[in-house]
N, C-alpha and C positions, 0 to 999 in steps of 0.2 A: 396639144391640141384647143384653141380658144372656142369657146363657144357663143351666143349671141348673146348681144346687152338688150337686157329687156327693161322695159318702164312699169309699172303698175301704180296703180292707186291704194295706198293707203288710210289711216284715218287722217283725213284734210291736209296733206302730203304725200308727195312721190317717193317709192321705194325702188332702188334701181337692182337687177341683178344680172344672172348668167346665163344663160338656158343651153341646155343640149337637149338635141333628141326631137319628135317633129311635134310640133304646137301642139295637135288633134292627139297623141296618145294618153295613156292615164298618167294625168301630172303629179309629181314629188315636189315638194316643196321644201327646200332644206334651210335653216337660220342659226346662225352661230352665237357664242356666246358672249358674255362684257368682254371688253378688251379684246375683240376678235374683229373680224371684216369676212364680210362671204368669200372670199379664200379657203378659207377652215374648210368648208362644204366641197370646196372646187370639186374635187379627185373624186369624190360619191356620185357630184351632180353628171360626172362626165359618165361613170363607170354607167350610173342607172340610164342616162340619156344611151348611149348605146346598145343596150339591154330591152327596147323597146319602149322607154318611159319618155315623158319631160320632164326632163328634172333640171329644176331653177335654185338656186344657191343665190339668198337675197342678203342684202346689207339690211342690217334696225336701222330705224328711227336714227338719225343724229349719228351715223356710221359711217363709212367709207362714201359712196356717192350718193346714197339716199338724203333727201331733204334732212334738214336739220327741225327741232320743232321751232314753230314760232312763239307758242307759249310756254314752250319750257318743260312741257309736260313731259320727262320718262319715267315716270309710274309705270309699274307693270300692265296696268290697268292698259294704260296707251300703248302698249304695244302688242298686247293682246288683242286690243282694236284694230291695228292694222292687219291682222294674221283672219281676224274676223273680217276685215271689208277684200283681202285676197279670194278669201274663198269663193264671192260672188261673182268673181270674173272669169270663173270659170266653169264649163258647161257639163265636166264629169269631177266625180268626187276625186277628192284631193286627199295625196297621204303626206303627214306634217311629220317633217323629223326637225330637230332641236336638242342645240346641247346648253347647258346652263339656262342664261337668258333669253334663247330662243326657244329652250322648249321650256318654260316656263309660260312663254306668250303661247306658244302652240295650243300647250293643252287648255292656257285661259279662252281663247280665242276659239280653237276647236269645240270644245263643250258649248258652244251656245248654238252649232249649227251642226250637230250629229251627221243628220243624213246626206251633208255635203263632204263629210270625212270617211274616207275609204279608212286610213288609219292614221294611229299618230305613234311615232319613235322617240321617245326619253333618252338623251345619254346625260344619266347622272342628274338628276330631276325628280325631287318627292316634297312632301309635304314633309311639313316640321323640320326644315332643315336647320344645321348648326349654325346661330348669330355668328360666334367666333370664328369658325370659319367662314366668314365673309369677310373677317378682317386682312386678310392678304389681295382681296380683291379692292377693296376700301384704299392701301396703300398703294397698289397697281397705279390706280387712278390719279393721287393724290403726286405720287412721283413724276407722272406722267406729264401732270401739267407744264411745265415748264419747258418741257424738249429735254434733248439729248444730244449733248456733242457729237455723239459715233452712236453707228447701228448697233456695235458693239456692247454697249451700255444701253442701247434698248432693246438687247436681246437678254442682257443679263438681267434686268428690270424684269422681264416678262417671264423669264424661268424660276429667278426667287419667288414674286409673290402668286404665282397663277398654276403655281404647281405642274410645270410643265418640262419634260429636257431643252437644257437649251440647244438653240439650234448652231452648227456647228457652221452655218455660213449665214452670217448677220447679217451678206446682204438680202438674202430673199425675202427681209422685213420692209423694204424699200416702197414693194409697190403698197402696202399698208400704213404708210405713213406719207409723209409730207414735209419738207426742208420751207426754213424761214430764211429772210433773206442776211439772217446774221450766220446763215449757217444750223442749226442748230433742227434736230428731228423732232417732228411729234407725228403722234396717231391721230391718226383720218376720223377723229370723230368729236362730236360737241365737247368741251370738258364740263358743261352742265349734268352730262348723263353719269358724271363720278361723283356727284353731289353725295350727301349723308343721307339726306332725305329720300334718295332715290334707290338706294342699296338696301335691302332687305328688311325697309320699313313693317311695321304689326300688319297695315293692310295689303302688303303681298303675300302672307303667308294665308291673311282669311280670303283671298283670292282663288287662291292654288286651291285650297280644302274646297272652296264652292266650286271653283271647275273640278277638280275629281269627282265632286257628290254626282255631278250633273254629265260627269261623259259617259255615253254609252257607246260610243266605238269601240272596235278595238284597240288596245292600248299596248306597246311593250314598252320596257323600263329596262335602259340599258344602264347595272350600275357598276360605276368602277371599284372595284378593292379594294383598292388602294383612298376611295373618297374621304376628302377631311370634311367634308360638306354634308353630305346622307348618311343617319340614323338606320338601325334598325328599327327603332317607335316610329321612322317616320317612314319607313316602306310597308311597316305594319298597317299602318294607319290608313296609306294608299291601297293597301289590298282590299281594307275594309269598307272606301267607301267607292272604290271601282272594283268591282266583283270579277271584271272580265281582264282585268291588268294579269300581263305574263315578264317575270320577273327573270334576266339574266345576269350573269354576271361577268366581266371584261377582267381578266386573272393581270395581275400587275402592272397596274396603271391606277394614278389619281385624275384629279378631278376633270382637267381638263386633256382630254386625251383624244378627242378625234379627228383633230387636225395633222396628226403621225398614224392614223390608225385606216385612213380612210381608203384601199383598198378592203379590207377585213370586215370594215364596219360594211363598205357597200353590198358584198358576198351576203352576208347575213342579213341584208334589209332585204335584197333580194328574195331569198326563199322566204321571208315573212309578208313579202308582198305576194309571193306565189300561195301562201297556204290562205291570204286574205282575197275572197272573190270581189270584185268590183261589183257594187251597188249603183241603184239609180237613183242621181240626185235628184232632190226635189227641190 
């Protein structure tokens, strides 16, 4: 079942998403990781929408149908400002759910307005992430810049660099890609998002540490057991900065695990929402 296409204001640009459920219900907003689109969270958004919430999954700036940054700003702070802008467009406290880059943006943006945030759920995001673990993400963006002759080759690249199982049906990628006049397949994002200065610069780590220290809303970290990015030191530091942090482990999976585990993730999310009463928005 398809949802409703929605358009919201980000920080100076338009963010496009797909929503499920009653817009007057408690909002749960989903944000994908780098090299993904709003489709990564579509299953979870649909499940929470069917369960009495308003589930909306967004394309990040420069991705999918959302606008590209006219000023070329794809630093974490810019993604965080987009999340911050979304919070002010809902009359009820918002739950933020994000994987990788989307989780970082949720933490940064949500930490600035804790009274507007019911709950934050992060999929494999913490301070002090391994820089060498980002190498695969950098390689993925670099390899995709020239496009792919076939969807099968795009699926190979996705699995090889982003720690994901290889899709058995590569045609599923067509909705996340575009084809140029020569027939090559390109990911639907601004190539500038993959520039080295935007992928794990020192300012990114500083922003995450500052956000963790500010965050007062309830927060759940779902740590991938086989993550190549998170470290025990980073999770321990997160606990120190954010005493209300709850950590759970997703067994047997790597960093980019949410797209193939939507149903199970959504079931846990509904439990966490039930345990987190809605506060009055300020």
